[in-house]
PyMOL Python script that loads the backbone (N, CA, C, O; Angstrom):
from pymol import cmd

cmd.read_pdbstr("""\
ATOM      1  N   MET A   1     180.814 -19.599 209.642  1.00  0.00           N
ATOM      2  CA  MET A   1     180.800 -20.547 208.550  1.00  0.00           C
ATOM      3  C   MET A   1     181.812 -19.909 207.565  1.00  0.00           C
ATOM      4  O   MET A   1     181.955 -18.696 207.412  1.00  0.00           O
ATOM      5  N   ALA A   2     182.563 -20.978 206.851  1.00  0.00           N
ATOM      6  CA  ALA A   2     183.455 -20.581 205.864  1.00  0.00           C
ATOM      7  C   ALA A   2     182.651 -20.291 204.553  1.00  0.00           C
ATOM      8  O   ALA A   2     181.633 -20.921 204.264  1.00  0.00           O
ATOM      9  N   ASP A   3     183.215 -19.225 203.729  1.00  0.00           N
ATOM     10  CA  ASP A   3     182.671 -18.950 202.482  1.00  0.00           C
ATOM     11  C   ASP A   3     182.991 -20.162 201.543  1.00  0.00           C
ATOM     12  O   ASP A   3     184.143 -20.574 201.398  1.00  0.00           O
ATOM     13  N   LEU A   4     181.944 -20.691 200.936  1.00  0.00           N
ATOM     14  CA  LEU A   4     182.166 -21.883 200.096  1.00  0.00           C
ATOM     15  C   LEU A   4     182.983 -21.544 198.799  1.00  0.00           C
ATOM     16  O   LEU A   4     183.786 -22.347 198.324  1.00  0.00           O
ATOM     17  N   LEU A   5     182.736 -20.330 198.263  1.00  0.00           N
ATOM     18  CA  LEU A   5     183.527 -20.062 196.977  1.00  0.00           C
ATOM     19  C   LEU A   5     185.074 -19.884 197.460  1.00  0.00           C
ATOM     20  O   LEU A   5     185.961 -20.595 196.988  1.00  0.00           O
ATOM     21  N   THR A   6     185.315 -18.938 198.382  1.00  0.00           N
ATOM     22  CA  THR A   6     186.800 -18.830 198.849  1.00  0.00           C
ATOM     23  C   THR A   6     187.406 -20.179 199.055  1.00  0.00           C
ATOM     24  O   THR A   6     188.528 -20.420 198.609  1.00  0.00           O
ATOM     25  N   ALA A   7     186.616 -21.196 199.804  1.00  0.00           N
ATOM     26  CA  ALA A   7     187.196 -22.415 200.114  1.00  0.00           C
ATOM     27  C   ALA A   7     187.525 -23.278 198.712  1.00  0.00           C
ATOM     28  O   ALA A   7     188.556 -23.929 198.546  1.00  0.00           O
ATOM     29  N   ARG A   8     186.495 -23.155 197.790  1.00  0.00           N
ATOM     30  CA  ARG A   8     186.849 -23.820 196.419  1.00  0.00           C
ATOM     31  C   ARG A   8     187.976 -23.155 195.781  1.00  0.00           C
ATOM     32  O   ARG A   8     188.866 -23.827 195.260  1.00  0.00           O
ATOM     33  N   LEU A   9     188.002 -21.906 195.785  1.00  0.00           N
ATOM     34  CA  LEU A   9     189.168 -21.179 195.123  1.00  0.00           C
ATOM     35  C   LEU A   9     190.553 -21.702 195.699  1.00  0.00           C
ATOM     36  O   LEU A   9     191.487 -22.037 194.971  1.00  0.00           O
ATOM     37  N   LYS A  10     190.580 -21.734 196.980  1.00  0.00           N
ATOM     38  CA  LYS A  10     191.796 -22.166 197.611  1.00  0.00           C
ATOM     39  C   LYS A  10     192.202 -23.711 197.190  1.00  0.00           C
ATOM     40  O   LYS A  10     193.374 -24.029 196.987  1.00  0.00           O
ATOM     41  N   VAL A  11     191.183 -24.562 197.092  1.00  0.00           N
ATOM     42  CA  VAL A  11     191.471 -26.008 196.613  1.00  0.00           C
ATOM     43  C   VAL A  11     191.934 -25.944 195.197  1.00  0.00           C
ATOM     44  O   VAL A  11     192.900 -26.602 194.809  1.00  0.00           O
ATOM     45  N   LEU A  12     191.203 -25.103 194.378  1.00  0.00           N
ATOM     46  CA  LEU A  12     191.431 -25.164 192.897  1.00  0.00           C
ATOM     47  C   LEU A  12     193.026 -24.574 192.622  1.00  0.00           C
ATOM     48  O   LEU A  12     193.724 -25.028 191.715  1.00  0.00           O
ATOM     49  N   ILE A  13     193.427 -23.624 193.438  1.00  0.00           N
ATOM     50  CA  ILE A  13     194.786 -23.124 193.363  1.00  0.00           C
ATOM     51  C   ILE A  13     195.798 -24.208 193.769  1.00  0.00           C
ATOM     52  O   ILE A  13     196.772 -24.491 193.073  1.00  0.00           O
ATOM     53  N   VAL A  14     195.552 -24.701 194.752  1.00  0.00           N
ATOM     54  CA  VAL A  14     196.433 -25.957 195.243  1.00  0.00           C
ATOM     55  C   VAL A  14     196.657 -27.051 194.237  1.00  0.00           C
ATOM     56  O   VAL A  14     197.776 -27.474 193.950  1.00  0.00           O
ATOM     57  N   ASP A  15     195.427 -27.525 193.670  1.00  0.00           N
ATOM     58  CA  ASP A  15     195.279 -28.547 192.884  1.00  0.00           C
ATOM     59  C   ASP A  15     195.899 -28.212 191.494  1.00  0.00           C
ATOM     60  O   ASP A  15     196.705 -28.940 190.913  1.00  0.00           O
ATOM     61  N   THR A  16     195.435 -27.044 191.041  1.00  0.00           N
ATOM     62  CA  THR A  16     195.961 -26.678 189.595  1.00  0.00           C
ATOM     63  C   THR A  16     197.498 -26.510 189.616  1.00  0.00           C
ATOM     64  O   THR A  16     198.191 -27.137 188.814  1.00  0.00           O
ATOM     65  N   LEU A  17     197.991 -25.739 190.448  1.00  0.00           N
ATOM     66  CA  LEU A  17     199.312 -25.509 190.553  1.00  0.00           C
ATOM     67  C   LEU A  17     200.240 -26.448 191.260  1.00  0.00           C
ATOM     68  O   LEU A  17     201.438 -26.211 191.412  1.00  0.00           O
ATOM     69  N   LYS A  18     199.616 -27.552 191.696  1.00  0.00           N
ATOM     70  CA  LYS A  18     200.316 -28.763 192.364  1.00  0.00           C
ATOM     71  C   LYS A  18     201.216 -28.240 193.505  1.00  0.00           C
ATOM     72  O   LYS A  18     202.380 -28.623 193.616  1.00  0.00           O
ATOM     73  N   LEU A  19     200.616 -27.310 194.395  1.00  0.00           N
ATOM     74  CA  LEU A  19     201.336 -26.883 195.506  1.00  0.00           C
ATOM     75  C   LEU A  19     201.402 -27.886 196.652  1.00  0.00           C
ATOM     76  O   LEU A  19     200.653 -27.830 197.627  1.00  0.00           O
ATOM     77  N   ASP A  20     202.302 -28.766 196.480  1.00  0.00           N
ATOM     78  CA  ASP A  20     202.289 -29.894 197.507  1.00  0.00           C
ATOM     79  C   ASP A  20     202.644 -29.453 198.848  1.00  0.00           C
ATOM     80  O   ASP A  20     202.305 -30.149 199.805  1.00  0.00           O
ATOM     81  N   ASP A  21     203.309 -28.338 199.024  1.00  0.00           N
ATOM     82  CA  ASP A  21     203.631 -27.921 200.501  1.00  0.00           C
ATOM     83  C   ASP A  21     202.720 -26.934 200.998  1.00  0.00           C
ATOM     84  O   ASP A  21     202.966 -26.374 202.066  1.00  0.00           O
ATOM     85  N   VAL A  22     201.579 -26.634 200.260  1.00  0.00           N
ATOM     86  CA  VAL A  22     200.686 -25.685 200.731  1.00  0.00           C
ATOM     87  C   VAL A  22     199.226 -26.434 200.978  1.00  0.00           C
ATOM     88  O   VAL A  22     198.770 -27.224 200.152  1.00  0.00           O
ATOM     89  N   ARG A  23     198.647 -26.144 202.034  1.00  0.00           N
ATOM     90  CA  ARG A  23     197.269 -26.620 202.293  1.00  0.00           C
ATOM     91  C   ARG A  23     196.266 -25.461 201.952  1.00  0.00           C
ATOM     92  O   ARG A  23     196.508 -24.284 202.221  1.00  0.00           O
ATOM     93  N   PRO A  24     195.110 -25.897 201.332  1.00  0.00           N
ATOM     94  CA  PRO A  24     194.169 -24.794 201.087  1.00  0.00           C
ATOM     95  C   PRO A  24     193.841 -23.882 202.276  1.00  0.00           C
ATOM     96  O   PRO A  24     193.762 -22.658 202.167  1.00  0.00           O
ATOM     97  N   GLU A  25     193.668 -24.510 203.336  1.00  0.00           N
ATOM     98  CA  GLU A  25     193.346 -23.612 204.524  1.00  0.00           C
ATOM     99  C   GLU A  25     194.414 -22.733 205.081  1.00  0.00           C
ATOM    100  O   GLU A  25     194.179 -21.918 205.973  1.00  0.00           O
ATOM    101  N   ASP A  26     195.581 -22.902 204.550  1.00  0.00           N
ATOM    102  CA  ASP A  26     196.848 -21.980 204.849  1.00  0.00           C
ATOM    103  C   ASP A  26     196.987 -20.795 204.068  1.00  0.00           C
ATOM    104  O   ASP A  26     197.829 -19.940 204.344  1.00  0.00           O
ATOM    105  N   ILE A  27     196.096 -20.691 202.979  1.00  0.00           N
ATOM    106  CA  ILE A  27     196.157 -19.705 202.081  1.00  0.00           C
ATOM    107  C   ILE A  27     195.375 -18.426 202.593  1.00  0.00           C
ATOM    108  O   ILE A  27     194.145 -18.473 202.612  1.00  0.00           O
ATOM    109  N   PRO A  28     196.012 -17.333 202.991  1.00  0.00           N
ATOM    110  CA  PRO A  28     195.274 -16.191 203.562  1.00  0.00           C
ATOM    111  C   PRO A  28     194.251 -15.605 202.599  1.00  0.00           C
ATOM    112  O   PRO A  28     194.535 -15.622 201.401  1.00  0.00           O
ATOM    113  N   ASP A  29     193.137 -15.109 202.978  1.00  0.00           N
ATOM    114  CA  ASP A  29     192.141 -14.484 202.264  1.00  0.00           C
ATOM    115  C   ASP A  29     192.683 -13.123 201.556  1.00  0.00           C
ATOM    116  O   ASP A  29     192.384 -12.870 200.388  1.00  0.00           O
ATOM    117  N   ASP A  30     193.457 -12.311 202.299  1.00  0.00           N
ATOM    118  CA  ASP A  30     193.753 -11.057 201.881  1.00  0.00           C
ATOM    119  C   ASP A  30     195.181 -10.849 201.364  1.00  0.00           C
ATOM    120  O   ASP A  30     195.487  -9.748 200.907  1.00  0.00           O
ATOM    121  N   GLU A  31     196.066 -11.844 201.410  1.00  0.00           N
ATOM    122  CA  GLU A  31     197.472 -11.687 200.940  1.00  0.00           C
ATOM    123  C   GLU A  31     197.524 -11.792 199.387  1.00  0.00           C
ATOM    124  O   GLU A  31     196.687 -12.491 198.816  1.00  0.00           O
ATOM    125  N   PRO A  32     198.458 -11.135 198.700  1.00  0.00           N
ATOM    126  CA  PRO A  32     198.503 -11.252 197.265  1.00  0.00           C
ATOM    127  C   PRO A  32     198.851 -12.617 196.814  1.00  0.00           C
ATOM    128  O   PRO A  32     199.618 -13.328 197.463  1.00  0.00           O
ATOM    129  N   LEU A  33     198.260 -13.013 195.638  1.00  0.00           N
ATOM    130  CA  LEU A  33     198.569 -14.415 195.140  1.00  0.00           C
ATOM    131  C   LEU A  33     199.838 -14.352 194.250  1.00  0.00           C
ATOM    132  O   LEU A  33     200.648 -15.278 194.259  1.00  0.00           O
ATOM    133  N   ILE A  34     200.009 -13.200 193.447  1.00  0.00           N
ATOM    134  CA  ILE A  34     201.060 -13.171 192.506  1.00  0.00           C
ATOM    135  C   ILE A  34     202.221 -12.329 193.265  1.00  0.00           C
ATOM    136  O   ILE A  34     202.004 -11.360 193.993  1.00  0.00           O
ATOM    137  N   GLY A  35     203.384 -12.830 192.986  1.00  0.00           N
ATOM    138  CA  GLY A  35     204.618 -12.143 193.586  1.00  0.00           C
ATOM    139  C   GLY A  35     204.733 -12.505 195.114  1.00  0.00           C
ATOM    140  O   GLY A  35     205.100 -13.632 195.445  1.00  0.00           O
ATOM    141  N   ALA A  36     204.453 -11.651 195.933  1.00  0.00           N
ATOM    142  CA  ALA A  36     204.461 -11.962 197.465  1.00  0.00           C
ATOM    143  C   ALA A  36     203.369 -12.943 197.824  1.00  0.00           C
ATOM    144  O   ALA A  36     202.746 -13.481 196.909  1.00  0.00           O
ATOM    145  N   GLY A  37     203.114 -13.191 198.970  1.00  0.00           N
ATOM    146  CA  GLY A  37     202.111 -14.064 199.481  1.00  0.00           C
ATOM    147  C   GLY A  37     202.447 -15.605 198.882  1.00  0.00           C
ATOM    148  O   GLY A  37     203.425 -16.197 199.338  1.00  0.00           O
ATOM    149  N   LEU A  38     201.690 -16.176 197.947  1.00  0.00           N
ATOM    150  CA  LEU A  38     201.959 -17.534 197.522  1.00  0.00           C
ATOM    151  C   LEU A  38     203.249 -17.520 196.560  1.00  0.00           C
ATOM    152  O   LEU A  38     203.806 -18.561 196.213  1.00  0.00           O
ATOM    153  N   ASN A  39     203.646 -16.298 196.183  1.00  0.00           N
ATOM    154  CA  ASN A  39     204.838 -16.177 195.288  1.00  0.00           C
ATOM    155  C   ASN A  39     204.571 -16.919 193.821  1.00  0.00           C
ATOM    156  O   ASN A  39     205.443 -17.563 193.238  1.00  0.00           O
ATOM    157  N   LEU A  40     203.301 -16.733 193.355  1.00  0.00           N
ATOM    158  CA  LEU A  40     203.075 -17.302 192.072  1.00  0.00           C
ATOM    159  C   LEU A  40     203.574 -16.434 190.988  1.00  0.00           C
ATOM    160  O   LEU A  40     203.520 -15.215 191.150  1.00  0.00           O
ATOM    161  N   ASP A  41     204.066 -16.946 189.871  1.00  0.00           N
ATOM    162  CA  ASP A  41     204.550 -16.209 188.741  1.00  0.00           C
ATOM    163  C   ASP A  41     203.635 -16.163 187.558  1.00  0.00           C
ATOM    164  O   ASP A  41     202.528 -16.701 187.590  1.00  0.00           O
ATOM    165  N   SER A  42     204.070 -15.550 186.562  1.00  0.00           N
ATOM    166  CA  SER A  42     203.001 -15.288 185.394  1.00  0.00           C
ATOM    167  C   SER A  42     202.555 -16.705 184.757  1.00  0.00           C
ATOM    168  O   SER A  42     201.446 -16.843 184.241  1.00  0.00           O
ATOM    169  N   ILE A  43     203.443 -17.677 184.828  1.00  0.00           N
ATOM    170  CA  ILE A  43     202.975 -18.889 184.202  1.00  0.00           C
ATOM    171  C   ILE A  43     201.894 -19.588 185.224  1.00  0.00           C
ATOM    172  O   ILE A  43     200.904 -20.206 184.831  1.00  0.00           O
ATOM    173  N   ASP A  44     202.214 -19.407 186.468  1.00  0.00           N
ATOM    174  CA  ASP A  44     201.119 -19.947 187.471  1.00  0.00           C
ATOM    175  C   ASP A  44     199.850 -19.250 187.224  1.00  0.00           C
ATOM    176  O   ASP A  44     198.792 -19.878 187.177  1.00  0.00           O
ATOM    177  N   ALA A  45     199.910 -17.985 187.063  1.00  0.00           N
ATOM    178  CA  ALA A  45     198.682 -16.965 186.820  1.00  0.00           C
ATOM    179  C   ALA A  45     197.892 -17.432 185.652  1.00  0.00           C
ATOM    180  O   ALA A  45     196.663 -17.474 185.718  1.00  0.00           O
ATOM    181  N   LEU A  46     198.611 -17.820 184.475  1.00  0.00           N
ATOM    182  CA  LEU A  46     198.023 -18.167 183.337  1.00  0.00           C
ATOM    183  C   LEU A  46     197.265 -19.513 183.414  1.00  0.00           C
ATOM    184  O   LEU A  46     196.178 -19.726 182.876  1.00  0.00           O
ATOM    185  N   GLU A  47     198.023 -20.453 184.201  1.00  0.00           N
ATOM    186  CA  GLU A  47     197.461 -21.777 184.405  1.00  0.00           C
ATOM    187  C   GLU A  47     195.998 -21.562 185.334  1.00  0.00           C
ATOM    188  O   GLU A  47     194.957 -22.167 185.077  1.00  0.00           O
ATOM    189  N   LEU A  48     196.136 -20.726 186.284  1.00  0.00           N
ATOM    190  CA  LEU A  48     195.090 -20.558 187.123  1.00  0.00           C
ATOM    191  C   LEU A  48     193.944 -19.835 186.362  1.00  0.00           C
ATOM    192  O   LEU A  48     192.785 -20.208 186.542  1.00  0.00           O
ATOM    193  N   VAL A  49     194.232 -18.816 185.520  1.00  0.00           N
ATOM    194  CA  VAL A  49     193.129 -18.162 184.679  1.00  0.00           C
ATOM    195  C   VAL A  49     192.381 -19.298 183.919  1.00  0.00           C
ATOM    196  O   VAL A  49     191.153 -19.358 183.990  1.00  0.00           O
ATOM    197  N   VAL A  50     193.038 -20.125 183.254  1.00  0.00           N
ATOM    198  CA  VAL A  50     192.543 -21.214 182.307  1.00  0.00           C
ATOM    199  C   VAL A  50     191.566 -22.085 183.125  1.00  0.00           C
ATOM    200  O   VAL A  50     190.475 -22.434 182.674  1.00  0.00           O
ATOM    201  N   THR A  51     192.015 -22.416 184.351  1.00  0.00           N
ATOM    202  CA  THR A  51     191.132 -23.207 185.237  1.00  0.00           C
ATOM    203  C   THR A  51     189.953 -22.572 185.604  1.00  0.00           C
ATOM    204  O   THR A  51     188.863 -23.133 185.499  1.00  0.00           O
ATOM    205  N   LEU A  52     190.112 -21.268 186.090  1.00  0.00           N
ATOM    206  CA  LEU A  52     189.068 -20.453 186.473  1.00  0.00           C
ATOM    207  C   LEU A  52     187.965 -20.165 185.403  1.00  0.00           C
ATOM    208  O   LEU A  52     186.761 -20.136 185.655  1.00  0.00           O
ATOM    209  N   GLU A  53     188.480 -19.975 184.284  1.00  0.00           N
ATOM    210  CA  GLU A  53     187.578 -19.715 183.279  1.00  0.00           C
ATOM    211  C   GLU A  53     186.596 -21.079 182.903  1.00  0.00           C
ATOM    212  O   GLU A  53     185.386 -21.065 182.675  1.00  0.00           O
ATOM    213  N   ARG A  54     187.386 -22.083 182.913  1.00  0.00           N
ATOM    214  CA  ARG A  54     186.689 -23.463 182.667  1.00  0.00           C
ATOM    215  C   ARG A  54     185.709 -23.724 183.840  1.00  0.00           C
ATOM    216  O   ARG A  54     184.563 -24.134 183.655  1.00  0.00           O
ATOM    217  N   GLU A  55     186.156 -23.498 184.870  1.00  0.00           N
ATOM    218  CA  GLU A  55     185.255 -23.830 186.054  1.00  0.00           C
ATOM    219  C   GLU A  55     183.997 -23.069 186.324  1.00  0.00           C
ATOM    220  O   GLU A  55     182.922 -23.581 186.634  1.00  0.00           O
ATOM    221  N   PHE A  56     184.252 -21.725 186.166  1.00  0.00           N
ATOM    222  CA  PHE A  56     183.122 -20.698 186.517  1.00  0.00           C
ATOM    223  C   PHE A  56     182.450 -20.121 185.188  1.00  0.00           C
ATOM    224  O   PHE A  56     181.412 -19.465 185.265  1.00  0.00           O
ATOM    225  N   GLY A  57     183.016 -20.359 184.079  1.00  0.00           N
ATOM    226  CA  GLY A  57     182.595 -19.857 182.836  1.00  0.00           C
ATOM    227  C   GLY A  57     182.665 -18.405 182.695  1.00  0.00           C
ATOM    228  O   GLY A  57     181.821 -17.723 182.113  1.00  0.00           O
ATOM    229  N   ILE A  58     183.864 -17.918 183.339  1.00  0.00           N
ATOM    230  CA  ILE A  58     184.159 -16.504 183.205  1.00  0.00           C
ATOM    231  C   ILE A  58     185.245 -16.118 182.188  1.00  0.00           C
ATOM    232  O   ILE A  58     185.993 -16.998 181.760  1.00  0.00           O
ATOM    233  N   LYS A  59     185.363 -14.866 181.788  1.00  0.00           N
ATOM    234  CA  LYS A  59     186.407 -14.688 180.845  1.00  0.00           C
ATOM    235  C   LYS A  59     187.371 -13.457 181.413  1.00  0.00           C
ATOM    236  O   LYS A  59     186.967 -12.298 181.506  1.00  0.00           O
ATOM    237  N   ILE A  60     188.429 -13.800 181.700  1.00  0.00           N
ATOM    238  CA  ILE A  60     189.469 -12.696 182.146  1.00  0.00           C
ATOM    239  C   ILE A  60     190.335 -12.335 180.775  1.00  0.00           C
ATOM    240  O   ILE A  60     191.163 -13.047 180.209  1.00  0.00           O
ATOM    241  N   SER A  61     189.925 -11.132 180.455  1.00  0.00           N
ATOM    242  CA  SER A  61     190.280 -10.836 178.877  1.00  0.00           C
ATOM    243  C   SER A  61     191.704 -10.241 178.892  1.00  0.00           C
ATOM    244  O   SER A  61     192.402 -10.442 177.898  1.00  0.00           O
ATOM    245  N   ASN A  62     192.139  -9.620 179.787  1.00  0.00           N
ATOM    246  CA  ASN A  62     193.572  -8.910 179.621  1.00  0.00           C
ATOM    247  C   ASN A  62     194.319  -9.011 180.938  1.00  0.00           C
ATOM    248  O   ASN A  62     193.795  -9.425 181.972  1.00  0.00           O
ATOM    249  N   SER A  63     195.583  -8.604 180.832  1.00  0.00           N
ATOM    250  CA  SER A  63     196.526  -8.722 182.010  1.00  0.00           C
ATOM    251  C   SER A  63     196.124  -7.644 183.029  1.00  0.00           C
ATOM    252  O   SER A  63     196.434  -7.886 184.196  1.00  0.00           O
ATOM    253  N   GLU A  64     195.582  -6.673 182.813  1.00  0.00           N
ATOM    254  CA  GLU A  64     195.095  -5.833 183.830  1.00  0.00           C
ATOM    255  C   GLU A  64     193.966  -6.488 184.634  1.00  0.00           C
ATOM    256  O   GLU A  64     193.933  -6.429 185.863  1.00  0.00           O
ATOM    257  N   GLN A  65     193.077  -7.089 183.920  1.00  0.00           N
ATOM    258  CA  GLN A  65     191.834  -7.619 184.476  1.00  0.00           C
ATOM    259  C   GLN A  65     192.418  -8.796 185.406  1.00  0.00           C
ATOM    260  O   GLN A  65     192.024  -9.003 186.554  1.00  0.00           O
ATOM    261  N   SER A  66     193.338  -9.480 184.796  1.00  0.00           N
ATOM    262  CA  SER A  66     193.980 -10.599 185.558  1.00  0.00           C
ATOM    263  C   SER A  66     194.656 -10.139 186.857  1.00  0.00           C
ATOM    264  O   SER A  66     194.435 -10.751 187.902  1.00  0.00           O
ATOM    265  N   ARG A  67     195.434  -9.127 186.821  1.00  0.00           N
ATOM    266  CA  ARG A  67     196.098  -8.626 187.992  1.00  0.00           C
ATOM    267  C   ARG A  67     195.067  -8.206 189.038  1.00  0.00           C
ATOM    268  O   ARG A  67     195.295  -8.452 190.223  1.00  0.00           O
ATOM    269  N   THR A  68     193.887  -7.552 188.646  1.00  0.00           N
ATOM    270  CA  THR A  68     192.957  -7.130 189.489  1.00  0.00           C
ATOM    271  C   THR A  68     192.150  -8.338 190.245  1.00  0.00           C
ATOM    272  O   THR A  68     191.852  -8.334 191.439  1.00  0.00           O
ATOM    273  N   ALA A  69     191.869  -9.332 189.338  1.00  0.00           N
ATOM    274  CA  ALA A  69     191.049 -10.491 189.834  1.00  0.00           C
ATOM    275  C   ALA A  69     192.007 -11.355 190.655  1.00  0.00           C
ATOM    276  O   ALA A  69     191.530 -12.077 191.530  1.00  0.00           O
ATOM    277  N   LEU A  70     193.301 -11.333 190.439  1.00  0.00           N
ATOM    278  CA  LEU A  70     194.296 -12.279 191.169  1.00  0.00           C
ATOM    279  C   LEU A  70     195.047 -11.624 192.236  1.00  0.00           C
ATOM    280  O   LEU A  70     196.069 -12.112 192.719  1.00  0.00           O
ATOM    281  N   ALA A  71     194.522 -10.493 192.606  1.00  0.00           N
ATOM    282  CA  ALA A  71     195.122  -9.644 193.687  1.00  0.00           C
ATOM    283  C   ALA A  71     195.211 -10.470 195.130  1.00  0.00           C
ATOM    284  O   ALA A  71     196.194 -10.484 195.871  1.00  0.00           O
ATOM    285  N   SER A  72     194.011 -11.118 195.337  1.00  0.00           N
ATOM    286  CA  SER A  72     193.971 -11.924 196.647  1.00  0.00           C
ATOM    287  C   SER A  72     192.690 -12.820 196.474  1.00  0.00           C
ATOM    288  O   SER A  72     191.860 -12.610 195.589  1.00  0.00           O
ATOM    289  N   ILE A  73     192.599 -13.813 197.371  1.00  0.00           N
ATOM    290  CA  ILE A  73     191.385 -14.577 197.345  1.00  0.00           C
ATOM    291  C   ILE A  73     190.160 -13.928 197.468  1.00  0.00           C
ATOM    292  O   ILE A  73     189.213 -14.332 196.793  1.00  0.00           O
ATOM    293  N   VAL A  74     190.022 -12.911 198.282  1.00  0.00           N
ATOM    294  CA  VAL A  74     188.900 -12.037 198.486  1.00  0.00           C
ATOM    295  C   VAL A  74     188.476 -11.376 197.119  1.00  0.00           C
ATOM    296  O   VAL A  74     187.336 -11.440 196.660  1.00  0.00           O
ATOM    297  N   LYS A  75     189.600 -10.698 196.496  1.00  0.00           N
ATOM    298  CA  LYS A  75     189.363 -10.069 195.192  1.00  0.00           C
ATOM    299  C   LYS A  75     188.877 -11.084 194.090  1.00  0.00           C
ATOM    300  O   LYS A  75     187.978 -10.853 193.281  1.00  0.00           O
ATOM    301  N   LEU A  76     189.554 -12.152 194.177  1.00  0.00           N
ATOM    302  CA  LEU A  76     189.147 -13.140 193.154  1.00  0.00           C
ATOM    303  C   LEU A  76     187.713 -13.700 193.217  1.00  0.00           C
ATOM    304  O   LEU A  76     187.078 -13.972 192.198  1.00  0.00           O
ATOM    305  N   ALA A  77     187.247 -13.855 194.438  1.00  0.00           N
ATOM    306  CA  ALA A  77     185.915 -14.316 194.759  1.00  0.00           C
ATOM    307  C   ALA A  77     185.063 -13.245 194.308  1.00  0.00           C
ATOM    308  O   ALA A  77     184.068 -13.554 193.652  1.00  0.00           O
ATOM    309  N   ALA A  78     185.312 -11.968 194.570  1.00  0.00           N
ATOM    310  CA  ALA A  78     184.339 -10.864 194.207  1.00  0.00           C
ATOM    311  C   ALA A  78     184.310 -10.838 192.749  1.00  0.00           C
ATOM    312  O   ALA A  78     183.241 -10.679 192.160  1.00  0.00           O
ATOM    313  N   PHE A  79     185.482 -10.992 192.091  1.00  0.00           N
ATOM    314  CA  PHE A  79     185.481 -10.951 190.521  1.00  0.00           C
ATOM    315  C   PHE A  79     184.516 -12.022 189.927  1.00  0.00           C
ATOM    316  O   PHE A  79     183.722 -11.757 189.024  1.00  0.00           O
ATOM    317  N   ILE A  80     184.644 -13.265 190.505  1.00  0.00           N
ATOM    318  CA  ILE A  80     183.931 -14.479 190.033  1.00  0.00           C
ATOM    319  C   ILE A  80     182.457 -14.265 190.345  1.00  0.00           C
ATOM    320  O   ILE A  80     181.641 -14.627 189.497  1.00  0.00           O
ATOM    321  N   ARG A  81     182.028 -13.700 191.503  1.00  0.00           N
ATOM    322  CA  ARG A  81     180.714 -13.459 191.807  1.00  0.00           C
ATOM    323  C   ARG A  81     180.114 -12.444 190.907  1.00  0.00           C
ATOM    324  O   ARG A  81     178.949 -12.560 190.527  1.00  0.00           O
ATOM    325  N   ALA A  82     180.871 -11.453 190.554  1.00  0.00           N
ATOM    326  CA  ALA A  82     180.421 -10.449 189.550  1.00  0.00           C
ATOM    327  C   ALA A  82     180.332 -10.872 188.100  1.00  0.00           C
ATOM    328  O   ALA A  82     179.556 -10.278 187.351  1.00  0.00           O
ATOM    329  N   HIS A  83     181.079 -11.858 187.668  1.00  0.00           N
ATOM    330  CA  HIS A  83     181.139 -12.257 186.248  1.00  0.00           C
ATOM    331  C   HIS A  83     180.501 -13.638 186.018  1.00  0.00           C
ATOM    332  O   HIS A  83     179.960 -13.833 184.930  1.00  0.00           O
ATOM    333  N   ALA A  84     180.516 -14.569 186.901  1.00  0.00           N
ATOM    334  CA  ALA A  84     180.047 -15.945 186.703  1.00  0.00           C
ATOM    335  C   ALA A  84     178.669 -16.156 186.599  1.00  0.00           C
ATOM    336  O   ALA A  84     177.887 -15.383 187.153  1.00  0.00           O
ATOM    337  N   ASP A  85     178.263 -17.179 185.909  1.00  0.00           N
ATOM    338  CA  ASP A  85     176.874 -17.578 186.023  1.00  0.00           C
ATOM    339  C   ASP A  85     176.720 -18.150 187.364  1.00  0.00           C
ATOM    340  O   ASP A  85     177.455 -19.034 187.805  1.00  0.00           O
ATOM    341  N   PRO A  86     175.586 -17.535 188.100  1.00  0.00           N
ATOM    342  CA  PRO A  86     175.312 -17.991 189.490  1.00  0.00           C
ATOM    343  C   PRO A  86     175.056 -19.539 189.672  1.00  0.00           C
ATOM    344  O   PRO A  86     175.285 -20.113 190.737  1.00  0.00           O
ATOM    345  N   GLY A  87     174.639 -20.073 188.719  1.00  0.00           N
ATOM    346  CA  GLY A  87     174.358 -21.659 188.796  1.00  0.00           C
ATOM    347  C   GLY A  87     175.788 -22.442 188.733  1.00  0.00           C
ATOM    348  O   GLY A  87     175.795 -23.651 188.964  1.00  0.00           O
ATOM    349  N   ARG A  88     176.957 -21.780 188.430  1.00  0.00           N
ATOM    350  CA  ARG A  88     178.257 -22.360 188.442  1.00  0.00           C
ATOM    351  C   ARG A  88     179.050 -22.086 189.790  1.00  0.00           C
ATOM    352  O   ARG A  88     180.180 -22.539 189.975  1.00  0.00           O
ATOM    353  N   LEU A  89     178.409 -21.352 190.663  1.00  0.00           N
ATOM    354  CA  LEU A  89     179.014 -20.944 191.939  1.00  0.00           C
ATOM    355  C   LEU A  89     178.697 -22.070 192.905  1.00  0.00           C
ATOM    356  O   LEU A  89     177.649 -22.703 192.775  1.00  0.00           O
ATOM    357  N   PRO A  90     179.639 -22.366 193.952  1.00  0.00           N
ATOM    358  CA  PRO A  90     179.384 -23.346 194.926  1.00  0.00           C
ATOM    359  C   PRO A  90     178.067 -22.973 195.866  1.00  0.00           C
ATOM    360  O   PRO A  90     177.957 -21.848 196.352  1.00  0.00           O
ATOM    361  N   ALA A  91     177.171 -23.913 196.060  1.00  0.00           N
ATOM    362  CA  ALA A  91     176.037 -23.677 196.749  1.00  0.00           C
ATOM    363  C   ALA A  91     176.111 -23.886 198.337  1.00  0.00           C
ATOM    364  O   ALA A  91     175.115 -23.689 199.033  1.00  0.00           O
TER     365      ALA A  91
END
""", "prot")
cmd.dss("prot")
cmd.show_as("cartoon", "prot")
cmd.util.cbc("prot")
cmd.orient("prot")
């Protein structure tokens, strides 16, 4: 069974960043999101952080925390699970 949070994150990434040539299911769980992998840049990262903060009620307070959280889908899901209100996570 697929992890609902990682599936939701992939959809958010594709929708937020308007990645028309990427399907959510094509985003690997362990590849980097920034630079290599999806080849997202700092503007993409900022847009994504704003969306994640709004969606899950989390706060990514600095660039180091952002780099850690956005390292991969798996790392992002772990960060959100650790910092989000459980009621805002996919059931």
